[in-house]
Residue frames relative to the residue before (quaternion, step in Angstrom):
aa qw qx qy qz dx dy dz
X 1.0000 0.0000 0.0000 0.0000 0.00 0.00 0.00
X 0.3901 -0.7473 0.4865 0.2294 3.56 -0.70 1.08
X 0.3585 -0.7505 0.5251 0.1801 3.49 -0.91 1.03
X 0.3537 -0.7550 0.5051 0.2230 3.51 -0.74 1.07
X 0.4535 -0.6991 0.4977 0.2405 3.54 -0.97 0.95
X 0.4787 -0.6477 0.4741 0.3557 3.61 -0.87 0.70
X 0.5353 -0.6130 0.4735 0.3370 3.52 -1.25 0.65
X 0.4053 -0.7103 0.5291 0.2264 3.48 -1.21 0.74
X 0.5484 0.6528 -0.3897 0.3482 3.57 1.27 -0.35
X 0.6123 0.6105 -0.3488 0.3616 3.52 1.09 -0.74
X 0.7608 0.3360 -0.1750 0.5270 3.53 1.09 -0.69
X 0.4975 0.6960 -0.4102 0.3160 3.56 1.29 0.01
X 0.1460 -0.7769 0.6060 0.0890 3.64 -1.11 0.51
X 0.1765 -0.8074 0.5581 0.0746 3.52 -0.62 1.05
X 0.1228 -0.7837 0.6063 0.0554 3.53 -0.63 1.13
X 0.8271 0.1383 -0.1442 0.5253 3.53 -0.81 1.03
X 0.7664 -0.3936 0.2592 0.4364 3.66 -1.24 -0.31
X 0.6368 -0.5039 0.3422 0.4727 3.61 1.27 -0.15
X 0.7402 -0.4477 0.2655 0.4257 3.53 -1.28 0.04
X 0.4271 -0.7049 0.5066 0.2533 3.56 -1.14 0.58
X 0.4752 -0.6353 0.5264 0.3058 3.51 -1.25 0.64
X 0.6358 -0.5160 0.3771 0.4327 3.57 -1.31 0.24
X 0.6043 0.5531 -0.3887 0.4218 3.64 0.97 -0.48
X 0.6788 0.4787 -0.2879 0.4766 3.54 0.93 -0.85
X 0.6037 0.5626 -0.3297 0.4585 3.57 1.06 -0.65
X 0.6920 0.4835 -0.2549 0.4716 3.46 1.04 -1.01
X 0.6320 0.5210 -0.3426 0.4602 3.56 1.12 -0.58
X 0.6488 0.4922 -0.3068 0.4927 3.59 1.01 -0.84
X 0.6541 0.5356 -0.3057 0.4379 3.58 0.92 -0.85
X 0.6382 0.5076 -0.3202 0.4823 3.58 1.10 -0.82
X 0.6387 0.5121 -0.3437 0.4600 3.63 0.89 -0.81
X 0.6685 0.4948 -0.3048 0.4641 3.59 0.84 -0.90
X 0.6656 0.5042 -0.3141 0.4517 3.60 0.85 -0.94
X 0.6867 0.4609 -0.2999 0.4754 3.65 0.89 -0.82
X 0.5872 0.5439 -0.3791 0.4644 3.56 1.09 -0.48
X 0.6646 0.4918 -0.3003 0.4757 3.63 0.91 -0.89
X 0.6355 0.5382 -0.3189 0.4526 3.58 1.07 -0.78
X 0.6714 0.4773 -0.2924 0.4857 3.56 1.08 -0.82
X 0.5920 0.5597 -0.3543 0.4591 3.57 1.18 -0.60
X 0.6825 0.4443 -0.2740 0.5116 3.62 1.04 -0.76
X 0.8013 0.1155 -0.0570 0.5842 3.57 1.02 -0.68
X 0.2629 -0.8252 0.4806 0.1377 3.63 0.17 1.27
X 0.5843 0.6022 -0.3813 0.3880 3.61 1.08 -0.62
X 0.5332 0.6143 -0.4328 0.3886 3.61 1.11 -0.27
X 0.5954 0.5860 -0.3626 0.4131 3.61 1.09 -0.60
X 0.6336 0.4873 -0.2930 0.5246 3.58 1.28 -0.54
X 0.7058 0.4754 -0.2621 0.4552 3.57 0.82 -1.03
X 0.8061 0.2873 -0.1292 0.5010 3.61 0.83 -0.92
X 0.5383 0.5796 -0.4299 0.4352 3.65 1.20 -0.23
X 0.5538 -0.6149 0.4637 0.3164 3.48 -1.39 0.38
X 0.0696 0.7638 -0.6361 0.0841 3.59 -0.66 1.19
X 0.3943 -0.7608 0.4498 0.2519 3.61 -0.15 1.16
X 0.6058 0.5688 -0.3474 0.4344 3.59 1.03 -0.86
X 0.6974 0.4610 -0.2721 0.4765 3.60 0.91 -0.95
X 0.6189 0.5321 -0.3627 0.4498 3.60 1.00 -0.64
X 0.7335 0.4416 -0.2462 0.4543 3.59 0.92 -0.94
X 0.8020 0.3478 -0.1605 0.4583 3.53 0.78 -1.06
X 0.7433 0.3194 -0.1824 0.5587 3.61 1.18 -0.68
X 0.3700 -0.7712 0.4488 0.2586 3.60 1.27 0.17
X 0.2804 0.7605 -0.5215 0.2667 3.57 0.86 1.02
X 0.0517 -0.8807 0.4709 0.0017 3.35 0.83 1.24
X 0.5563 0.6283 -0.3831 0.3860 3.59 1.13 -0.62
X 0.5738 0.6186 -0.3922 0.3664 3.59 1.08 -0.59
X 0.5631 0.6093 -0.3993 0.3901 3.60 1.15 -0.50
X 0.7592 0.3384 -0.1993 0.5190 3.56 1.18 -0.49
X 0.6705 0.5280 -0.3213 0.4104 3.59 0.97 -0.81
X 0.5619 0.6244 -0.3992 0.3675 3.62 1.08 -0.60
X 0.5866 0.6090 -0.3539 0.3997 3.61 1.19 -0.63
X 0.7243 0.4283 -0.2372 0.4855 3.62 1.15 -0.56
X 0.6222 0.5130 -0.3464 0.4793 3.63 1.26 0.03
X 0.0013 -0.7870 0.6168 -0.0121 3.50 -1.04 0.87
X 0.4971 -0.7296 0.4115 0.2262 3.51 -1.05 0.91
X 0.8104 0.0686 -0.0078 0.5818 3.63 1.16 -0.39
X 0.6691 -0.5075 0.3519 0.4134 3.47 -1.31 0.28
X 0.6586 0.5035 -0.3278 0.4531 3.66 0.86 -0.76
X 0.6133 0.5740 -0.3313 0.4297 3.51 1.10 -0.77
X 0.7312 0.3934 -0.2590 0.4934 3.59 0.79 -0.95
X 0.6122 0.5583 -0.3618 0.4273 3.63 1.02 -0.62
X 0.6920 0.4643 -0.2886 0.4715 3.58 0.84 -0.95
X 0.6536 0.5232 -0.3250 0.4398 3.59 0.91 -0.76
X 0.7039 0.4578 -0.2687 0.4720 3.53 0.98 -0.94
X 0.5703 0.5800 -0.3625 0.4550 3.57 1.20 -0.58
X 0.6904 0.4758 -0.2740 0.4711 3.59 0.93 -1.06
X 0.6242 0.5458 -0.3341 0.4482 3.52 1.08 -0.84
X 0.6463 0.5212 -0.2952 0.4728 3.62 1.04 -0.81
X 0.6876 0.5235 -0.2668 0.4266 3.50 0.86 -1.06
X 0.8067 0.2699 -0.1098 0.5142 3.56 0.78 -1.08
X 0.6352 0.5542 -0.3485 0.4097 3.60 1.04 -0.60
X 0.5735 0.6112 -0.3775 0.3937 3.59 1.10 -0.73
X 0.6505 0.5450 -0.3186 0.4223 3.58 0.91 -0.95
X 0.7104 0.4413 -0.2502 0.4878 3.58 0.88 -0.97
X 0.6012 0.5461 -0.3766 0.4456 3.58 1.04 -0.53
X 0.6654 0.4900 -0.2747 0.4916 3.54 1.02 -0.75
X 0.7154 0.4771 -0.2571 0.4411 3.55 0.93 -0.95
X 0.7606 0.3448 -0.1807 0.5196 3.58 0.91 -0.96
X 0.4661 -0.5840 0.5227 0.4106 3.59 0.97 -0.77
X 0.6400 -0.5900 0.3488 0.3473 3.50 -1.14 0.76
X 0.6470 0.5381 -0.3338 0.4249 3.54 0.98 -0.89
X 0.7076 0.4382 -0.2751 0.4812 3.69 0.85 -0.86
X 0.6101 0.5485 -0.3595 0.4446 3.56 1.11 -0.65
X 0.6737 0.5008 -0.2852 0.4626 3.59 0.97 -0.99
X 0.6225 0.5332 -0.3307 0.4678 3.58 1.13 -0.69
X 0.6543 0.4794 -0.3242 0.4867 3.55 0.95 -0.81
X 0.6372 0.5565 -0.3250 0.4228 3.62 0.91 -0.82
X 0.7372 0.4155 -0.2315 0.4799 3.54 0.85 -1.05
X 0.6053 0.5540 -0.3600 0.4438 3.59 1.10 -0.59
X 0.6777 0.4600 -0.2859 0.4974 3.53 0.93 -0.93
X 0.6486 0.5251 -0.3313 0.4403 3.68 0.89 -0.84
X 0.7141 0.4253 -0.2621 0.4904 3.57 0.77 -1.08
X 0.6278 0.5314 -0.3471 0.4505 3.56 0.99 -0.80
X 0.6343 0.5167 -0.3484 0.4575 3.65 1.01 -0.63
X 0.6501 0.5101 -0.3271 0.4585 3.54 1.10 -0.67
X 0.6263 0.5050 -0.3503 0.4797 3.59 1.01 -0.69
X 0.5973 0.5719 -0.3345 0.4520 3.61 1.11 -0.83
X 0.6518 0.5219 -0.2816 0.4727 3.55 1.06 -0.98
X 0.6533 0.5198 -0.3131 0.4527 3.56 0.86 -0.94
X 0.6793 0.4764 -0.2823 0.4815 3.65 0.88 -1.01
X 0.6241 0.5290 -0.3514 0.4552 3.62 0.98 -0.75
X 0.6389 0.5620 -0.3223 0.4149 3.62 1.00 -0.91
X 0.6602 0.5201 -0.3211 0.4365 3.65 1.14 -0.49
X 0.4846 0.6790 -0.4277 0.3482 3.59 1.26 -0.13
X 0.4865 -0.6944 0.4417 0.2931 3.66 -0.96 0.74
X 0.4504 0.6533 -0.4864 0.3659 3.57 0.54 1.10
X 0.5667 -0.6065 0.4165 0.3708 3.65 -1.06 0.63
X 0.6124 0.5757 -0.3292 0.4303 3.47 1.12 -0.71
X 0.6504 0.5046 -0.2702 0.4994 3.53 1.17 -0.85
X 0.5953 0.5645 -0.3573 0.4465 3.60 1.09 -0.57
X 0.6348 0.5245 -0.3251 0.4650 3.51 1.06 -0.77
X 0.6482 0.5270 -0.2941 0.4644 3.58 0.96 -0.90
X 0.5981 0.6211 -0.3163 0.3956 3.54 1.12 -0.80
X 0.8076 0.2757 -0.0855 0.5143 3.58 1.02 -0.83
X 0.6551 0.4924 -0.3324 0.4668 3.58 1.18 -0.24
X 0.4575 -0.7080 0.4664 0.2680 3.61 -0.86 0.86
X 0.1960 -0.7489 0.6258 0.0956 3.56 -0.98 0.96
X 0.0222 -0.7938 0.6065 -0.0389 3.56 -0.92 1.01
X 0.6119 0.5798 -0.4179 0.3387 3.56 -1.28 0.41
X 0.5070 -0.6555 0.4870 0.2760 3.49 -1.33 0.53
X 0.3940 0.7818 -0.4462 0.1855 3.59 1.29 -0.12
X 0.5574 0.5781 -0.4307 0.4119 3.68 1.01 -0.43
X 0.7048 0.4387 -0.2466 0.5000 3.62 0.86 -0.89
X 0.6269 0.5331 -0.3384 0.4564 3.58 1.10 -0.74
X 0.6534 0.4916 -0.3141 0.4824 3.61 0.92 -0.74
X 0.5969 0.5353 -0.3608 0.4763 3.56 1.14 -0.55
X 0.6400 0.5138 -0.3106 0.4795 3.62 1.00 -0.80
X 0.6401 0.5216 -0.3267 0.4598 3.62 0.99 -0.84
X 0.6625 0.4967 -0.3149 0.4639 3.51 0.92 -0.77
X 0.6469 0.5272 -0.3027 0.4604 3.59 0.97 -0.92
X 0.6615 0.5006 -0.3123 0.4630 3.60 0.94 -0.84
X 0.6481 0.5061 -0.3274 0.4654 3.59 0.98 -0.77
X 0.6674 0.4908 -0.3025 0.4713 3.64 1.03 -0.72
X 0.7277 0.4547 -0.2548 0.4457 3.56 0.93 -0.84
X 0.8177 0.0882 -0.0307 0.5681 3.59 0.85 -0.88
X 0.0292 -0.8712 0.4896 0.0215 3.58 0.56 1.10
X 0.7804 0.3446 -0.1525 0.4990 3.50 1.07 -0.70
X 0.4216 0.7042 -0.4766 0.3149 3.60 1.23 0.23
X 0.4408 -0.7045 0.4889 0.2653 3.60 -0.81 0.96
X 0.0126 -0.7446 0.6667 0.0308 3.58 -1.00 0.87
X 0.3990 -0.7648 0.4750 0.1740 3.51 -0.80 0.99
X 0.2094 -0.8022 0.5539 0.0760 3.58 -0.30 1.22
X 0.8179 -0.0044 -0.0826 0.5694 3.50 -0.62 1.25
X 0.5593 -0.6486 0.3241 0.4019 3.60 1.29 0.70
X 0.6808 0.4741 -0.3055 0.4674 3.64 1.16 0.24
X 0.8025 0.3369 -0.1472 0.4699 3.57 0.67 -1.11
X 0.2559 -0.7838 0.5423 0.1615 3.62 -0.52 1.07
X 0.0237 -0.7899 0.6115 -0.0404 3.53 -0.83 1.11
X 0.4977 -0.6470 0.4727 0.3319 3.62 -0.89 0.80
X 0.6222 -0.6070 0.3424 0.3566 3.61 -0.88 0.87
X 0.6156 0.5678 -0.3468 0.4224 3.55 1.00 -0.75
X 0.7148 0.4169 -0.2674 0.4937 3.59 0.97 -0.73
X 0.5950 0.5486 -0.3497 0.4719 3.59 1.13 -0.71
X 0.6636 0.4975 -0.3164 0.4605 3.59 0.93 -0.85
X 0.6349 0.5233 -0.3434 0.4528 3.59 1.02 -0.72
X 0.6309 0.5391 -0.3182 0.4583 3.55 1.04 -0.80
X 0.6804 0.4909 -0.2713 0.4717 3.53 0.82 -1.09
X 0.6628 0.5275 -0.2906 0.4449 3.51 0.99 -1.00
X 0.6585 0.5078 -0.3014 0.4667 3.61 0.98 -0.92
X 0.6476 0.4968 -0.3422 0.4656 3.61 0.94 -0.86
X 0.6766 0.4939 -0.3069 0.4517 3.60 0.83 -0.90
X 0.6758 0.5268 -0.2987 0.4202 3.48 0.91 -1.02
X 0.7380 0.4251 -0.2276 0.4720 3.64 0.80 -0.91
X 0.6566 0.4853 -0.3026 0.4918 3.56 1.33 -0.29
X 0.6181 0.6238 -0.3353 0.3412 3.55 1.21 -0.40
X 0.5205 -0.6151 0.4437 0.3923 3.66 1.10 -0.40
X 0.6592 -0.5695 0.3270 0.3663 3.54 -1.21 0.60
X 0.6777 0.4929 -0.3127 0.4472 3.57 0.88 -0.94
X 0.6728 0.5194 -0.2974 0.4349 3.56 0.94 -0.80
X 0.5644 0.6214 -0.3683 0.3995 3.57 1.20 -0.64
X 0.6055 0.5517 -0.3626 0.4443 3.65 1.00 -0.63
X 0.6750 0.4671 -0.2896 0.4923 3.57 1.02 -0.87
X 0.5747 0.5696 -0.3614 0.4634 3.61 1.06 -0.59
X 0.6736 0.4994 -0.2747 0.4705 3.51 0.95 -1.06
X 0.6353 0.5483 -0.3025 0.4519 3.52 1.05 -0.86
X 0.6495 0.4817 -0.3309 0.4864 3.64 0.97 -0.75
X 0.6476 0.4932 -0.3603 0.4555 3.64 0.89 -0.64
X 0.6779 0.4900 -0.3148 0.4486 3.65 0.84 -0.89
X 0.6773 0.4849 -0.3098 0.4585 3.55 0.87 -0.89
X 0.6546 0.5108 -0.3337 0.4463 3.60 0.91 -0.83
X 0.6418 0.5470 -0.3285 0.4254 3.57 1.00 -0.85
X 0.7422 0.4155 -0.2411 0.4673 3.54 0.80 -0.94
X 0.5657 0.5683 -0.3698 0.4693 3.53 1.26 -0.42
X 0.6924 0.4655 -0.2700 0.4806 3.59 0.91 -0.94
X 0.6877 0.4882 -0.2811 0.4579 3.55 0.95 -0.85
X 0.6231 0.5584 -0.3539 0.4180 3.58 1.17 -0.51
X 0.4952 -0.6829 0.4332 0.3173 3.66 1.22 -0.20
X 0.4005 0.7507 -0.4568 0.2597 3.58 1.24 0.35
X 0.6092 0.5118 -0.3661 0.4826 3.53 1.24 -0.19
X 0.4629 -0.7055 0.4532 0.2875 3.58 -1.07 0.49
X 0.3692 -0.7813 0.4586 0.2070 3.59 -0.34 1.19
X 0.5626 0.6174 -0.3662 0.4101 3.54 1.26 -0.55
X 0.6125 0.5530 -0.3476 0.4453 3.55 1.11 -0.70
X 0.6280 0.5283 -0.3185 0.4745 3.61 1.01 -0.80
X 0.6638 0.5026 -0.3231 0.4499 3.59 0.87 -1.00
X 0.6488 0.5233 -0.3200 0.4504 3.59 0.89 -0.91
X 0.6401 0.5356 -0.2990 0.4626 3.56 1.06 -0.94
X 0.6814 0.4593 -0.3029 0.4827 3.63 0.84 -0.91
X 0.6412 0.5141 -0.3508 0.4489 3.68 0.96 -0.73
X 0.6499 0.5069 -0.3276 0.4618 3.59 0.96 -0.78
X 0.6505 0.5036 -0.3465 0.4507 3.61 0.90 -0.69
X 0.6215 0.5517 -0.3366 0.4428 3.50 1.11 -0.90
X 0.6479 0.5284 -0.2971 0.4612 3.62 0.96 -0.98
X 0.6603 0.5155 -0.3088 0.4505 3.57 0.88 -0.89
X 0.6591 0.5045 -0.2926 0.4749 3.55 0.95 -0.98
X 0.6445 0.5301 -0.3212 0.4478 3.58 0.95 -0.81
X 0.6578 0.4766 -0.3208 0.4871 3.61 0.93 -0.82
X 0.6624 0.5160 -0.3369 0.4261 3.65 0.84 -0.77
X 0.6444 0.5278 -0.3367 0.4391 3.53 1.04 -0.68
X 0.6829 0.4821 -0.2958 0.4623 3.49 1.18 -0.61
X 0.8441 0.2799 -0.1194 0.4415 3.57 0.87 -0.72
X 0.6256 0.5432 -0.3196 0.4598 3.58 1.36 -0.40
X 0.2488 -0.7316 0.6135 0.1627 3.51 -1.27 0.47
X 0.1054 -0.8198 0.5629 -0.0001 3.54 -0.67 1.19
X 0.2145 -0.7605 0.5921 0.1583 3.56 -0.82 0.88
X 0.8200 -0.0660 -0.0099 0.5684 3.55 -0.28 1.30
X 0.7010 0.3812 -0.2798 0.5338 3.64 -0.66 0.76
X 0.3590 -0.7362 0.5351 0.2071 3.51 -1.34 0.07
X 0.5952 -0.5939 0.3993 0.3654 3.55 -1.19 0.57
X 0.6494 0.5110 -0.3668 0.4272 3.62 1.00 -0.45
X 0.5122 0.6102 -0.4548 0.3981 3.60 1.17 0.23
X 0.3416 0.7883 -0.4739 0.1932 3.59 1.24 0.09
X 0.7613 0.3830 -0.1980 0.4842 3.51 0.98 -0.87
X 0.5578 0.5865 -0.4021 0.4280 3.54 1.25 0.24
X 0.0025 -0.8549 0.5150 -0.0625 3.51 0.56 1.27
X 0.4934 -0.6315 0.5136 0.3065 3.52 -1.26 0.53
X 0.1158 -0.7860 0.6019 0.0809 3.52 -0.74 0.96
């Protein structure tokens, strides 16, 4: 008689949103690599950062995308990559890597276009944005924060591994911290990421069938675990309540 192996799920502990896909790993690695390159050669922040005046008059169109991979300091890149891992992993699993990357770059590039258009407004604040380089993935990051709050508003996220907070409030807290620590120029790009992400999601450009399949798969997994796993205190439906 074949002996059944004990389930590994009963003793498993999930830290954070779970394992990253190869696409998400490559995205984070590219950001870190470009940060190190700019640390060795600071001129890259000017060449690859977003300067609306250069985009318009010198036709440096590539800056609309390359600015997303440039960061001005270690805390800047660490915070952005941490948020990308925490919230991007969920959408990468739910949508698939191709759709996730499309959303990420649409919001990031859209935030850059928003910044360029804003810089043309007849205000002194806009004049500053017109000539000062903007760097960082925060435009796309704020798009992810908005998407997470819309998709999972009541999902509990454990602040400091102890206090459960609904995702909609946790996202507001993280968003506020990032927003007010980013500086005046960067805030326009943050706002652009939020606006572009909202209209992108509301336009129905994502595939709802992918979300349905994802939910159905989670339901099947939870159902199997309730039948075969042994839990000491707690419930099997806590599977998706990961510690962030």
